[in-house]
C-alpha positions as CSV (number, residue, x, y, z in Angstrom):
1,M,34.5,-68.0,-31.1
2,A,34.2,-64.9,-33.3
3,V,31.4,-64.6,-35.9
4,P,30.9,-61.8,-38.4
5,T,28.1,-59.3,-37.9
6,K,26.3,-56.9,-40.3
7,G,25.5,-53.3,-40.1
8,S,21.9,-52.0,-40.1
9,D,22.0,-51.9,-43.9
10,G,22.9,-55.6,-44.1
11,V,26.4,-55.0,-45.3
12,D,29.2,-57.1,-43.8
13,T,31.6,-55.2,-41.6
14,S,35.0,-56.0,-40.3
15,E,33.7,-56.0,-36.8
16,H,33.3,-59.4,-35.1
17,V,31.1,-60.5,-32.2
18,W,32.6,-63.0,-29.8
19,N,30.3,-65.5,-28.2
20,C,31.1,-65.2,-24.5
21,P,29.1,-67.5,-22.1
22,F,32.0,-67.2,-19.6
23,D,31.2,-70.6,-18.2
24,F,34.8,-71.8,-17.7
25,A,35.0,-73.4,-14.3
26,E,38.2,-75.5,-14.1
27,G,39.3,-74.8,-10.6
28,L,41.0,-71.4,-10.4
29,E,42.6,-71.6,-13.8
30,F,42.4,-68.5,-15.8
31,D,39.6,-68.5,-18.4
32,P,41.2,-69.3,-21.8
33,L,38.5,-67.3,-23.7
34,L,39.3,-64.2,-21.6
35,R,43.0,-64.7,-22.2
36,Q,42.3,-65.0,-25.9
37,L,40.4,-61.7,-25.9
38,M,43.2,-60.0,-24.0
39,T,45.6,-61.0,-26.7
40,E,43.6,-60.8,-29.9
41,A,40.8,-58.3,-29.2
42,P,41.4,-56.2,-26.0
43,V,38.4,-54.1,-27.0
44,A,36.0,-56.6,-28.3
45,R,32.3,-56.8,-29.3
46,V,30.7,-59.7,-27.3
47,R,27.4,-61.5,-27.0
48,M,26.5,-63.1,-23.7
49,S,24.1,-65.7,-22.5
50,Y,21.4,-63.4,-21.3
51,G,20.2,-59.9,-22.2
52,S,19.5,-58.2,-25.6
53,G,22.1,-57.3,-28.2
54,T,25.8,-57.1,-27.8
55,A,28.3,-55.1,-25.7
56,W,31.9,-54.1,-25.8
57,L,34.3,-55.9,-23.5
58,V,37.5,-54.0,-22.4
59,T,40.3,-56.0,-20.9
60,R,43.5,-53.9,-20.7
61,Y,44.3,-52.3,-17.3
62,E,44.5,-48.7,-18.6
63,D,41.4,-49.1,-20.8
64,V,39.5,-50.5,-17.8
65,R,40.6,-47.5,-15.8
66,T,39.4,-45.2,-18.5
67,V,36.0,-46.7,-18.7
68,T,35.5,-46.7,-14.9
69,T,36.6,-43.1,-14.5
70,D,35.5,-41.3,-17.7
71,R,32.1,-39.6,-17.3
72,R,31.3,-40.5,-20.9
73,F,30.6,-44.0,-19.7
74,S,27.4,-44.1,-17.5
75,R,26.2,-46.7,-15.0
76,A,22.9,-44.7,-14.6
77,A,22.1,-45.2,-18.3
78,V,22.0,-49.0,-17.6
79,A,18.7,-48.6,-15.6
80,G,15.8,-50.1,-17.5
81,R,17.9,-51.8,-20.2
82,D,18.0,-55.5,-20.9
83,F,21.8,-55.4,-20.9
84,P,24.0,-58.3,-21.9
85,R,24.8,-60.3,-18.7
86,M,25.7,-63.6,-17.2
87,T,22.6,-64.3,-15.1
88,P,19.0,-64.8,-16.3
89,E,17.8,-62.0,-13.9
90,P,19.9,-58.9,-13.3
91,I,21.3,-58.9,-9.7
92,V,21.6,-55.2,-9.4
93,Q,18.6,-53.2,-7.9
94,S,17.4,-50.1,-9.8
95,E,18.0,-47.8,-6.8
96,S,21.4,-49.3,-6.0
97,I,24.5,-47.0,-5.7
98,N,25.9,-49.3,-8.4
99,L,23.6,-47.6,-10.9
100,L,24.5,-44.1,-10.1
101,D,27.0,-41.8,-11.7
102,P,29.0,-39.0,-10.0
103,P,28.0,-36.5,-8.6
104,A,24.8,-38.4,-7.6
105,S,26.8,-41.4,-6.4
106,N,29.1,-39.2,-4.4
107,R,26.2,-38.3,-2.1
108,L,25.5,-41.9,-1.3
109,R,29.1,-42.8,-0.9
110,R,29.7,-40.0,1.6
111,L,26.8,-41.3,3.7
112,V,27.6,-45.0,3.4
113,S,31.4,-44.5,3.9
114,Q,30.7,-43.2,7.4
115,A,30.1,-46.8,8.3
116,F,33.5,-48.0,7.0
117,T,35.9,-45.5,8.4
118,A,39.2,-46.8,9.8
119,P,38.0,-46.4,13.5
120,R,34.8,-48.3,12.8
121,V,36.5,-51.2,11.0
122,E,39.1,-51.3,13.8
123,A,36.3,-51.5,16.3
124,M,34.9,-54.5,14.4
125,K,38.2,-56.5,14.7
126,A,37.5,-57.8,18.2
127,T,34.1,-59.3,17.2
128,T,35.6,-60.8,14.0
129,Q,38.5,-62.3,15.9
130,R,36.1,-63.8,18.5
131,I,34.2,-65.4,15.6
132,V,37.3,-66.7,13.9
133,D,38.6,-68.2,17.2
134,G,35.4,-69.9,17.9
135,L,35.2,-71.4,14.4
136,F,38.7,-72.7,14.6
137,D,38.0,-74.1,18.1
138,E,35.2,-76.1,16.5
139,M,37.4,-77.3,13.7
140,T,40.0,-78.4,16.1
141,A,37.4,-80.3,18.2
142,H,36.2,-82.0,15.0
143,G,39.7,-83.1,14.3
144,S,41.9,-83.7,11.2
145,P,40.9,-83.9,8.4
146,A,38.1,-81.3,8.2
147,D,36.2,-79.3,5.5
148,L,37.4,-75.7,5.7
149,V,34.4,-74.5,3.7
150,K,32.1,-76.0,6.4
151,H,34.1,-74.8,9.4
152,L,35.3,-71.4,8.2
153,S,34.3,-70.1,4.7
154,A,30.6,-70.8,4.9
155,Q,30.3,-69.3,8.4
156,L,32.7,-66.5,9.0
157,P,31.6,-63.9,6.4
158,L,27.9,-64.6,6.9
159,T,28.2,-64.5,10.7
160,T,30.4,-61.3,10.7
161,I,28.2,-59.3,8.3
162,C,25.0,-60.4,10.0
163,E,26.4,-59.5,13.4
164,V,27.5,-56.1,12.0
165,L,24.0,-55.6,10.6
166,D,22.4,-57.2,13.7
167,I,20.4,-59.7,11.7
168,P,18.8,-62.4,13.9
169,A,20.6,-65.8,13.8
170,D,17.3,-67.6,12.9
171,D,17.1,-65.5,9.7
172,R,20.6,-66.1,8.4
173,T,20.4,-69.5,6.7
174,E,17.3,-68.4,4.6
175,L,19.0,-65.1,3.7
176,R,22.0,-67.0,2.4
177,R,19.8,-69.2,0.3
178,R,18.3,-66.2,-1.4
179,V,21.7,-64.6,-2.0
180,V,23.0,-67.8,-3.6
181,A,19.9,-68.1,-5.8
182,M,20.4,-64.6,-7.2
183,A,24.0,-65.5,-8.4
184,S,23.0,-68.6,-10.4
185,T,23.8,-68.5,-14.1
186,T,21.4,-71.3,-15.2
187,A,18.3,-70.4,-17.0
188,E,16.2,-72.9,-15.1
189,T,16.7,-70.9,-11.9
190,K,15.4,-67.6,-13.2
191,D,12.0,-67.8,-11.4
192,L,13.8,-68.6,-8.2
193,A,16.2,-65.7,-8.7
194,V,13.3,-63.3,-9.2
195,Q,11.5,-64.6,-6.1
196,A,14.7,-64.5,-4.0
197,K,15.3,-60.9,-5.1
198,A,11.8,-59.8,-4.1
199,E,12.0,-61.6,-0.8
200,L,15.3,-60.0,0.1
201,R,13.9,-56.6,-0.7
202,A,10.8,-57.1,1.4
203,Y,12.9,-58.4,4.3
204,F,15.2,-55.5,4.3
205,A,12.5,-52.9,3.7
206,D,10.9,-54.1,7.0
207,L,14.2,-54.3,8.8
208,T,15.4,-50.9,7.8
209,R,12.1,-49.3,8.6
210,R,12.3,-50.7,12.1
211,R,15.9,-49.7,12.6
212,R,15.2,-46.1,11.5
213,A,12.3,-45.9,14.0
214,S,14.4,-47.4,16.8
215,P,18.2,-47.3,15.9
216,G,20.7,-49.4,17.8
217,E,24.5,-49.8,17.5
218,D,24.5,-51.9,14.3
219,L,25.6,-50.9,10.8
220,I,22.1,-50.5,9.4
221,S,21.2,-48.1,12.2
222,S,24.4,-46.2,11.5
223,L,23.4,-45.9,7.8
224,A,19.8,-44.9,8.8
225,T,21.1,-42.1,11.0
226,A,24.0,-41.0,8.9
227,R,23.9,-37.4,7.8
228,D,25.7,-35.2,5.3
229,G,24.4,-31.8,6.4
230,D,20.7,-32.2,6.2
231,D,20.9,-35.1,3.8
232,V,20.0,-38.7,4.8
233,L,19.4,-41.9,3.0
234,G,15.9,-42.3,1.6
235,A,13.8,-45.4,2.5
236,D,14.4,-47.2,-0.7
237,E,18.1,-46.3,-0.7
238,L,18.6,-47.6,2.8
239,T,16.8,-50.9,1.9
240,V,18.9,-51.5,-1.2
241,M,22.1,-50.5,0.6
242,A,21.4,-53.0,3.3
243,M,20.8,-55.7,0.7
244,V,24.1,-54.8,-1.1
245,L,26.0,-55.0,2.2
246,L,24.7,-58.5,3.0
247,M,25.4,-59.8,-0.6
248,T,28.8,-58.3,-1.0
249,G,29.8,-58.8,2.6
250,H,28.8,-62.4,2.4
251,D,29.5,-63.6,-1.1
252,T,32.9,-62.3,-2.0
253,S,34.5,-63.0,1.4
254,T,32.9,-66.5,1.7
255,Y,34.3,-67.7,-1.7
256,Q,37.6,-65.9,-1.4
257,L,38.5,-67.4,1.9
258,S,38.3,-70.8,0.3
259,N,40.0,-69.6,-2.8
260,L,42.9,-68.0,-0.9
261,T,43.4,-71.0,1.3
262,Y,43.4,-73.4,-1.7
263,T,45.9,-71.1,-3.6
264,L,48.2,-71.0,-0.6
265,L,48.1,-74.7,-0.1
266,T,48.9,-75.4,-3.8
267,H,51.8,-72.9,-3.9
268,P,54.2,-74.4,-1.4
269,K,57.0,-71.9,-1.9
270,Q,54.9,-68.9,-1.3
271,L,53.2,-70.6,1.6
272,A,56.6,-71.3,3.2
273,L,57.7,-67.7,2.6
274,L,54.5,-66.5,4.4
275,R,55.0,-68.8,7.3
276,A,58.7,-67.7,7.6
277,R,57.8,-64.0,7.3
278,P,54.2,-63.5,8.7
279,E,54.7,-59.7,8.4
280,L,54.2,-60.2,4.7
281,L,50.5,-61.1,5.2
282,P,49.0,-57.8,4.2
283,Q,50.8,-57.7,0.9
284,A,50.4,-61.4,0.4
285,V,46.6,-61.0,0.7
286,E,46.7,-58.1,-1.9
287,E,48.7,-60.4,-4.3
288,L,46.3,-63.3,-3.8
289,L,43.4,-61.0,-4.5
290,R,45.1,-59.8,-7.7
291,Y,46.0,-63.3,-8.8
292,I,42.9,-65.3,-8.2
293,P,40.1,-65.2,-10.8
294,F,37.4,-65.0,-8.1
295,R,34.4,-64.9,-10.4
296,K,33.5,-65.5,-14.0
297,G,33.2,-63.0,-16.7
298,V,32.0,-59.5,-15.9
299,G,29.5,-57.6,-13.8
300,I,27.4,-54.5,-14.5
301,P,28.2,-52.6,-17.7
302,R,28.2,-48.9,-18.5
303,I,26.6,-47.1,-21.4
304,A,28.6,-44.8,-23.7
305,T,26.8,-41.4,-23.7
306,E,28.8,-40.2,-26.8
307,D,31.1,-41.7,-29.3
308,V,34.5,-42.6,-27.7
309,E,37.7,-43.9,-29.3
310,L,39.2,-46.6,-27.1
311,G,42.0,-49.0,-28.0
312,G,41.7,-48.2,-31.6
313,V,38.0,-48.9,-31.7
314,T,35.1,-46.5,-31.9
315,I,32.5,-47.1,-29.3
316,R,29.2,-45.5,-30.3
317,A,26.9,-43.5,-28.1
318,G,24.3,-45.9,-26.6
319,D,26.7,-49.0,-26.7
320,A,27.0,-51.1,-23.6
321,V,30.5,-51.5,-22.3
322,H,31.7,-54.2,-19.9
323,V,35.1,-54.2,-18.2
324,S,37.0,-57.2,-17.0
325,Y,38.8,-56.6,-13.7
326,L,40.0,-60.2,-13.9
327,A,41.8,-59.4,-17.1
328,A,43.1,-56.1,-15.9
329,N,44.7,-57.9,-12.9
330,R,46.6,-60.1,-15.3
331,D,47.6,-57.4,-17.8
332,P,51.4,-57.8,-18.6
333,G,51.4,-54.1,-19.5
334,R,50.7,-53.4,-15.8
335,F,52.1,-56.3,-13.9
336,E,55.4,-58.0,-14.6
337,R,55.0,-61.8,-14.8
338,P,51.2,-61.4,-14.2
339,D,50.5,-65.2,-14.1
340,E,52.9,-65.8,-11.3
341,L,52.0,-65.5,-7.6
342,D,54.7,-63.4,-5.9
343,F,54.3,-62.2,-2.4
344,E,57.3,-59.9,-2.8
345,R,55.9,-58.2,-5.9
346,P,56.3,-54.4,-5.7
347,A,53.0,-52.8,-4.7
348,S,50.7,-51.9,-7.5
349,P,46.9,-51.4,-7.2
350,H,44.8,-54.3,-8.4
351,M,41.1,-54.1,-9.4
352,T,39.5,-56.9,-7.5
353,F,37.5,-54.4,-5.5
354,G,36.7,-52.4,-8.7
355,W,37.9,-49.0,-9.6
356,G,36.8,-45.4,-9.6
357,A,33.4,-44.3,-8.4
358,H,32.3,-47.9,-7.9
359,H,35.3,-49.2,-6.0
360,C,33.8,-51.4,-3.2
361,I,33.0,-49.3,-0.2
362,G,33.2,-52.3,2.1
363,A,36.7,-53.3,0.9
364,P,38.3,-52.3,4.3
365,L,36.0,-54.7,6.1
366,A,36.7,-57.5,3.7
367,L,40.4,-57.1,4.0
368,M,40.3,-57.0,7.7
369,E,38.2,-60.2,7.8
370,I,40.5,-62.1,5.4
371,Q,43.7,-61.0,7.1
372,L,42.4,-62.0,10.5
373,A,41.2,-65.4,9.2
374,L,44.3,-66.3,7.3
375,G,46.7,-65.0,10.0
376,T,44.9,-67.0,12.7
377,M,44.8,-70.1,10.5
378,L,48.5,-70.0,9.8
379,R,49.3,-69.6,13.5
380,R,47.0,-72.2,14.8
381,F,47.6,-74.8,12.0
382,P,51.3,-74.5,11.0
383,G,51.1,-77.8,9.2
384,L,47.9,-77.2,7.3
385,R,47.7,-79.0,4.0
386,L,45.1,-80.3,1.5
387,A,43.7,-83.7,2.7
388,V,43.0,-84.8,-0.9
389,P,44.9,-84.3,-4.2
390,A,44.2,-80.9,-5.7
391,A,42.6,-82.6,-8.7
392,E,39.9,-84.1,-6.5
393,V,38.6,-80.8,-5.1
394,R,35.1,-80.2,-6.5
395,W,34.4,-76.7,-7.9
396,N,31.2,-74.8,-8.3
397,A,30.1,-74.4,-12.0
398,E,26.6,-72.9,-11.7
399,S,27.2,-69.4,-10.3
400,I,29.1,-66.2,-11.2
401,W,31.4,-67.0,-8.3
402,R,34.3,-69.5,-8.5
403,Y,34.9,-71.6,-5.4
404,P,35.3,-75.1,-4.1
405,H,32.2,-76.9,-2.7
406,E,34.4,-78.5,-0.1
407,L,38.0,-77.9,0.9
408,P,39.3,-80.9,2.9
409,V,42.3,-80.0,4.9
410,A,44.6,-81.8,7.4
411,W,47.1,-80.7,10.0
């Protein structure tokens, strides 16, 4: 819904503010409000459920690319602001790489990227495959039907990232609880989110201190000892980076494994194509990632550091600017037939892992994990299907993430 707003002098202007709770949670259907904004106001002023004031929301692919690469839009300027957002408590940490601009962010990315080189990710494949095989062994022993969330999605990403970080098995369930609490969009959970954030930080401050003093073969130790010349990660930087790795390495992959499987099982023609041509798996995964609205709304905004003309609108210095990667992935100006799932679509970069200086550093690990899981699942369960009608699958409605609570499958 759009409502008129007034300037500082009280005079009505032609600018409108869209009320955007971004609370749509009907399966994996595309948010109709977001689609309306794409059509009617691709650069729109929005008001969100939490935070002060309003922000601009940019939805076209090329405009999103501009905001995420133009130095006139600053993530660092977000620090300390009560910016418009979806959660009662900001998820991002003040020292996070997500709140740095180039060239400051380049330093951290150079150090952190050493942990995600192609050889390192390749070396993680054997461990990931072992975990996948074990989980599917347990699902097979359980018998058909089974809940894929319980047997795969809720376990694989958490187990993998915790093994990569060498987090003790006894700590993992509690860490997951804290991560989930931070992503809640309900006002009643704000105190729990604040507490969970503080507890995670304290846990990783202690863990990273011990790894720096006595490094091992794990990813945190690699980050603690990574050097760019004489430069190393500071104590707070290492703590926050370890937190970010747990959260992104667990959250996105956990929910996407369920979402990708559900989408495959509800698109029989594309599923049959993939089963007939398994070599299509890498590009099928990229297309699934483009197609699926894996979260609600938006993430961390940027702040305009000077007046900028964008999409026929003047964004003033000091204005907060959100981008929608979900909308960019469905932009008909970039993708032909964007609302269709097409595993033979010509390659074109999607924005599910972000863009520019804040493209997800851990994307290679997530892609490896998803491809191994889906490839193994299709081989071991060639007759996999939903065990209930699609309309009976229950979907989460209280988080920034979109995913099924359970995914009953049969084979």
